[in-house]
C-alpha positions, -999 to +999 in steps of 0.1 A: -815+289-013-807+254-025-774+242-031-783+226-066-771+231-097-795+253-122-787+234-150-783+198-143-803+196-109-773+178-092-776+185-056-754+171-023-750+135-015-744+115+016-711+101+026-700+086+056-667+093+080-656+061+095-634+062+128-607+039+138-634+018+157-655+018+126-683+042+137-700+056+110-705+094+112-730+107+082-717+136+065-730+159+037-710+163+005-718+193-009-712+198-047-688+226-063-712+254-072-700+285-088-717+316-098-718+324-135-733+351-153-749+335-188-768+358-213-771+385-187-789+361-160-771+349-130-767+312-126-754+287-100-734+260-120-718+230-109-679+227-120-689+195-140-717+217-161-690+245-165-664+219-181-690+207-203-701+242-216-663+248-224-659+222-246-660+225-283-693+216-302-684+182-322-695+178-357-699+147-371-682+138-402-701+125-434-687+090-445-677+088-480-689+058-499-662+044-523-670+021-550-646+000-569-647+005-604-625-014-628-609+005-656 
């Protein structure tokens, strides 16, 4: 099973551990995947996508055009 987000496709990244003598040891930094059921289907979703899904939908406000009318 791949360790990738089913929504955004994000996967693991490479990082480096540095010792006191500056020796570089490469390590794999996996993303935080959680299993979530959406509409009856099971998905592996990263926590960044989960936070995005929980955000309320933003609605753009219509601009009101005012005209200067002299009386």
